[in-house]
C-alpha positions in Angstrom: -296.6 -196.3 -20.1 -294.1 -193.9 -18.8 -294.0 -195.2 -15.3 -293.4 -198.7 -16.6 -290.2 -197.3 -18.5 -289.0 -195.7 -15.3 -289.5 -199.0 -13.3 -287.7 -201.1 -15.8 -284.7 -198.7 -15.9 -284.7 -198.7 -12.1 -284.7 -202.7 -12.1 -281.8 -202.5 -14.6 -279.8 -200.1 -12.4 -280.4 -202.2 -9.4 -279.3 -205.4 -11.2 -276.2 -203.6 -12.5 -275.3 -202.6 -8.9 -275.8 -206.2 -7.7 -273.6 -207.4 -10.3 -270.7 -205.3 -8.7 -270.6 -202.6 -11.5 -270.9 -199.1 -10.8 -273.8 -197.3 -12.3 -273.1 -196.0 -15.8 -273.1 -192.0 -15.6 -275.0 -190.5 -18.4 -273.1 -188.2 -20.8 -274.3 -184.8 -21.4 -275.0 -183.7 -25.1 -271.7 -181.5 -24.7 -269.8 -184.8 -23.6 -271.2 -186.6 -26.5 -270.4 -184.0 -29.2 -266.8 -183.4 -27.8 -266.1 -187.4 -28.0 -267.3 -187.1 -31.7 -265.0 -184.1 -32.1 -261.9 -185.8 -30.4 -262.2 -189.0 -32.5 -262.2 -187.0 -35.7 -259.4 -184.7 -34.9 -257.0 -184.1 -37.7 -254.4 -182.2 -35.9 -251.4 -180.3 -37.8 -248.1 -182.3 -37.2 -246.9 -179.5 -34.8 -249.8 -179.9 -32.5 -250.7 -182.5 -29.7 -253.6 -183.0 -27.4 -253.2 -184.2 -23.8 -255.8 -184.9 -20.9 -254.0 -184.2 -17.7 -257.1 -185.6 -15.9 -257.4 -188.6 -17.8 -259.6 -189.9 -20.3 -262.7 -190.0 -17.9 -262.6 -186.0 -18.0 -262.7 -185.1 -21.6 -264.3 -181.8 -20.9 -260.9 -180.2 -19.9 -257.8 -180.8 -21.9 -254.7 -179.2 -23.3 -253.4 -178.6 -26.8 -249.8 -178.0 -27.4 -248.5 -176.1 -30.4 -245.1 -176.1 -31.8 -245.0 -173.6 -34.7 -242.4 -174.7 -37.6 -242.6 -171.4 -39.4 -243.0 -167.5 -39.0 -242.1 -165.5 -35.9 -242.9 -168.0 -33.2 -241.1 -170.9 -35.1 -239.5 -173.3 -32.3 -241.5 -172.2 -29.6 -243.9 -174.4 -27.6 -247.3 -172.8 -26.6 -249.7 -174.9 -24.3 -253.5 -173.9 -24.2 -256.1 -175.0 -21.9 -259.8 -175.9 -23.0 -262.7 -175.7 -20.7 -265.8 -177.2 -22.5 -269.2 -176.6 -21.3 -271.9 -179.2 -20.8 -274.0 -177.2 -23.4 -271.2 -177.5 -26.2 -271.4 -176.9 -29.1 -274.0 -174.2 -28.3 -271.4 -172.3 -26.3 -267.7 -172.1 -27.2 -265.0 -173.7 -25.3 -263.2 -171.5 -23.0 -259.6 -171.3 -24.2 -256.4 -169.9 -22.2 -253.0 -169.9 -23.2 -250.9 -171.2 -20.1 -247.5 -170.0 -21.8 -246.7 -166.5 -21.2 -246.3 -165.2 -24.8 -245.6 -161.9 -26.7 -248.3 -161.8 -29.0 -250.7 -159.2 -30.3 -253.8 -161.7 -29.9 -252.7 -163.0 -26.6 -252.6 -161.2 -23.5 -250.3 -161.6 -20.6 -252.9 -163.5 -18.7 -253.5 -165.9 -21.5 -256.8 -164.5 -22.8 -257.0 -165.3 -26.5 -258.6 -163.0 -29.1 -259.8 -165.4 -31.9 -263.3 -164.5 -33.3 -264.7 -167.9 -33.5 -264.3 -168.2 -29.6 -266.6 -165.2 -29.1 -268.9 -163.7 -31.7 -268.2 -165.7 -34.6 -268.9 -169.1 -32.8 -271.5 -171.5 -34.3 -272.3 -174.8 -33.2 -271.1 -176.3 -36.6 -267.7 -175.5 -35.4 -265.6 -177.8 -33.6 -262.4 -178.2 -31.7 -260.4 -179.1 -34.9 -261.6 -175.5 -36.2 -260.3 -173.9 -33.0 -257.0 -175.7 -33.1 -256.6 -174.5 -36.6 -257.5 -171.1 -35.6 -254.9 -171.1 -32.7 -252.2 -172.4 -35.2 -253.1 -169.7 -37.5 -252.6 -167.1 -34.8 -248.9 -168.1 -34.9 -248.5 -168.0 -38.4 -250.2 -165.0 -39.1 -250.7 -162.7 -36.1 -253.3 -160.0 -36.5 -252.4 -156.5 -35.4 -255.9 -155.2 -36.2 -257.7 -157.2 -33.2 -255.3 -156.8 -30.5 -255.5 -157.9 -26.9 -252.0 -157.1 -26.4 -251.8 -153.4 -28.0 -248.2 -152.8 -27.3 -247.2 -155.9 -29.4 -249.8 -155.0 -32.1 -248.3 -151.5 -32.3 -244.8 -152.9 -32.8 -245.9 -155.5 -35.3 -247.7 -152.9 -37.4 -245.0 -150.0 -37.1 -241.6 -152.1 -37.1 -242.0 -156.0 -37.8 -238.3 -156.3 -37.5 -238.4 -155.1 -33.9 -241.6 -157.2 -33.1 -239.5 -160.3 -34.5 -236.7 -159.2 -32.0 -239.1 -158.9 -29.3 -240.8 -162.5 -30.1 -237.2 -164.0 -29.9 -236.2 -162.3 -26.6 -239.4 -163.6 -25.1 -239.2 -167.0 -26.5 -235.8 -167.5 -25.3 -236.3 -166.1 -21.9 -236.0 -162.6 -21.1 -237.5 -159.1 -20.8 -239.6 -157.2 -23.3 -240.1 -153.9 -21.9 -241.1 -154.5 -18.2 -242.5 -157.8 -18.6 -240.4 -161.0 -18.1 -241.0 -163.9 -20.2 -239.7 -167.7 -19.2 -238.3 -169.7 -22.0 -240.7 -171.6 -24.1 -238.4 -172.8 -27.0 -238.0 -176.5 -27.6 
């Protein structure tokens, strides 16, 4: 019985190729789930999503966040998402392409967000991650830092932290590190 199905499938594939159509690529479970997540996105008004490699490659995309409140108001921050074929059983890999002075994002773009690590669960989705990233800009967390220097300044001198964020966002040095302008 199983062989009969394989034969019928092969015949259908041959017929499609004879009609000049390319064979249909089967989507992984991760691609199917990602399609669902993207179709159900409810992005904040300050957030956009883009597919630099076209809609045919959904597993790699960019999210741009333009905070309208908090320390990072007026900035523009781009994140890359690389989604595994076994998504949602594995969290997407998220990196910040914009160099930013932030306690939860290091200078290489690694993001410290618990739902991208130990708290990831398959019931979470892309929308959850986007809101988590958005939250990092409205409420930076000095208690779980990747950039320890920025976290220390935020904890001990919030006014200096705000000044450092502004200097970094408008293009300039904070300590020995140069940041390119990322304001809109």
